[in-house]
C-alpha positions in Angstrom: 55.1 -14.2 -33.0 58.9 -15.6 -34.4 58.7 -19.1 -35.0 60.6 -21.8 -36.5 59.5 -24.8 -38.0 60.9 -27.4 -39.8 59.4 -29.5 -42.8 58.1 -26.5 -44.0 57.7 -27.0 -47.5 54.4 -29.4 -47.5 52.0 -31.1 -45.0 51.8 -29.9 -41.5 54.8 -28.1 -42.1 53.0 -25.6 -44.4 49.8 -25.6 -43.1 51.5 -24.8 -39.4 53.4 -21.6 -40.9 50.5 -20.4 -42.5 48.2 -20.9 -39.6 51.2 -18.6 -37.3 50.9 -16.2 -40.6 47.1 -16.0 -40.4 46.9 -15.6 -36.7 49.2 -12.6 -36.4 47.5 -10.8 -39.5 44.0 -11.3 -37.6 45.9 -10.0 -34.0 47.0 -7.0 -36.5 50.8 -8.2 -35.8 53.7 -8.9 -38.1 54.6 -13.3 -38.1 57.9 -13.6 -38.5 58.4 -17.6 -40.0 61.7 -19.5 -40.6 60.7 -21.7 -42.8 62.8 -24.7 -42.7 63.1 -27.8 -45.4 66.0 -30.1 -46.8 67.2 -28.4 -49.9 65.5 -25.0 -52.4 62.0 -26.6 -53.7 59.5 -25.4 -55.4 57.5 -26.1 -52.2 59.2 -24.2 -49.7 59.0 -21.2 -52.4 55.5 -21.3 -52.8 55.1 -21.6 -48.8 57.3 -18.3 -48.2 55.3 -16.3 -50.8 51.8 -17.1 -49.1 53.6 -16.4 -45.9 54.4 -12.4 -47.4 51.0 -12.2 -49.3 50.2 -13.0 -45.0 52.3 -10.3 -44.2 54.6 -12.0 -42.6 58.1 -11.8 -42.5 59.3 -15.3 -44.3 63.1 -16.5 -43.6 63.7 -19.3 -45.8 66.4 -21.7 -44.4 68.2 -24.9 -46.2 69.6 -28.1 -44.3 69.5 -31.8 -43.8 68.6 -32.1 -40.0 70.2 -35.4 -39.9 73.4 -33.6 -39.7 74.6 -33.2 -36.3 75.2 -29.3 -36.8 72.1 -28.3 -38.8 69.8 -28.2 -36.1 71.9 -25.7 -34.0 72.9 -23.2 -37.6 68.8 -22.8 -38.4 68.2 -22.2 -35.4 70.9 -19.6 -34.7 70.0 -18.1 -38.0 66.5 -17.6 -37.6 67.7 -15.9 -33.7 69.8 -13.9 -35.3 67.2 -12.4 -37.6 64.2 -12.2 -35.8 66.0 -11.2 -32.3 64.7 -14.3 -30.5 62.2 -17.0 -30.7 58.9 -17.6 -29.0 58.6 -21.4 -31.0 59.7 -24.2 -32.5 57.9 -26.7 -34.2 60.3 -29.3 -34.9 58.3 -31.5 -37.5 60.3 -32.6 -40.3 60.2 -36.3 -40.5 60.9 -39.1 -43.0 60.3 -42.5 -43.1 61.4 -45.8 -45.5 59.3 -48.6 -44.9 60.8 -52.2 -45.0 59.9 -55.3 -42.6 62.4 -55.0 -39.5 64.0 -58.2 -40.6 65.8 -56.9 -43.5 65.7 -53.2 -42.5 69.2 -51.4 -43.3 70.9 -49.9 -40.5 72.1 -46.6 -42.4 68.5 -46.3 -42.7 67.6 -47.2 -38.9 70.3 -44.6 -38.0 68.7 -41.6 -40.8 65.2 -42.1 -39.7 66.1 -41.4 -36.2 68.7 -38.7 -37.0 66.0 -37.0 -39.0 62.7 -37.4 -36.7 64.4 -37.9 -33.2 67.8 -36.6 -32.6 66.5 -33.4 -34.6 64.1 -32.3 -32.3 66.5 -32.9 -29.6 69.4 -30.8 -31.2 66.7 -28.1 -32.2 65.4 -28.3 -28.8 69.1 -27.4 -27.5 69.8 -25.1 -30.1 66.4 -23.1 -28.8 66.3 -23.7 -25.4 67.9 -19.7 -24.5 65.8 -17.9 -26.9 62.5 -19.5 -26.2 63.6 -19.3 -21.9 64.1 -15.3 -22.4 60.9 -15.4 -24.7 58.6 -18.2 -22.2 58.2 -19.9 -25.7 57.0 -23.3 -26.4 58.1 -26.1 -28.3 55.9 -28.4 -30.7 57.1 -31.6 -31.7 55.1 -33.4 -34.2 54.5 -37.0 -33.5 52.6 -39.9 -35.0 50.1 -43.1 -34.3 52.5 -45.1 -35.4 54.5 -43.9 -32.3 52.2 -45.2 -30.1 50.5 -48.0 -32.0 52.5 -50.5 -34.0 51.8 -50.6 -37.6 53.8 -53.3 -39.3 56.5 -52.5 -42.7 56.9 -49.1 -41.3 60.8 -50.3 -40.8 61.9 -47.3 -38.0 59.4 -44.6 -38.7 57.2 -46.3 -35.6 59.9 -46.6 -32.8 61.0 -42.9 -34.2 57.8 -41.4 -33.4 57.6 -43.0 -30.0 61.2 -41.4 -29.3 59.6 -38.6 -29.9 56.6 -38.4 -28.0 58.8 -39.3 -24.6 61.2 -36.8 -25.8 58.7 -33.9 -25.9 58.1 -34.8 -22.5 61.4 -35.0 -20.6 61.8 -31.8 -22.6 58.9 -30.3 -20.6 60.0 -31.9 -17.3 63.6 -30.5 -17.7 63.2 -27.2 -19.9 60.3 -25.9 -17.6 59.1 -24.4 -21.2 55.6 -25.0 -22.5 55.7 -28.4 -24.6 53.2 -30.0 -26.8 53.0 -33.7 -25.8 50.3 -36.3 -25.5 49.3 -35.2 -22.2 48.7 -31.6 -22.5 47.2 -28.9 -25.2 49.4 -27.5 -28.0 49.8 -23.5 -27.5 46.8 -21.4 -29.2 49.3 -20.4 -32.4 49.3 -24.0 -33.1 45.8 -25.6 -32.8 43.7 -26.4 -35.7 40.5 -24.0 -35.7 
């Protein structure tokens, strides 16, 4: 299994990369995991070490997914290193809470760039490799994307956009996509 996971240093991203490695180890195979985060950190170093202890080949990658060129770069690095890609987990996300009436446009744009646009750009870049491997895309949404929560600023709208983006990508790309109407691929399900 060759997987790229963004936001891999903590939380859902960390749990995902470790699950991929454990599942591969249980099958007697070797996971190849590109663990992407915004920059070098103790969290990313720690998860890379854990991956290696589980027998996985870990590729730590860094970049601010708000930058339009970063998604394609990290996908390209993973594909070159692993010889392809079986899964993409677009999990990186940020939030800057606040009232929409006083919200700053720069914060709105930053939230959408990381939470939504990066998922789209990662999918575009990964599509050829995923298509060749009959791979899957998983995008991390949020209950805030389907239920309003006050004072979260652009977070809820960005996650609503991610939910719809996953559905549209599933239609257009013909890949297995995890959206609210489908079950995620086996490699990303909870035990």
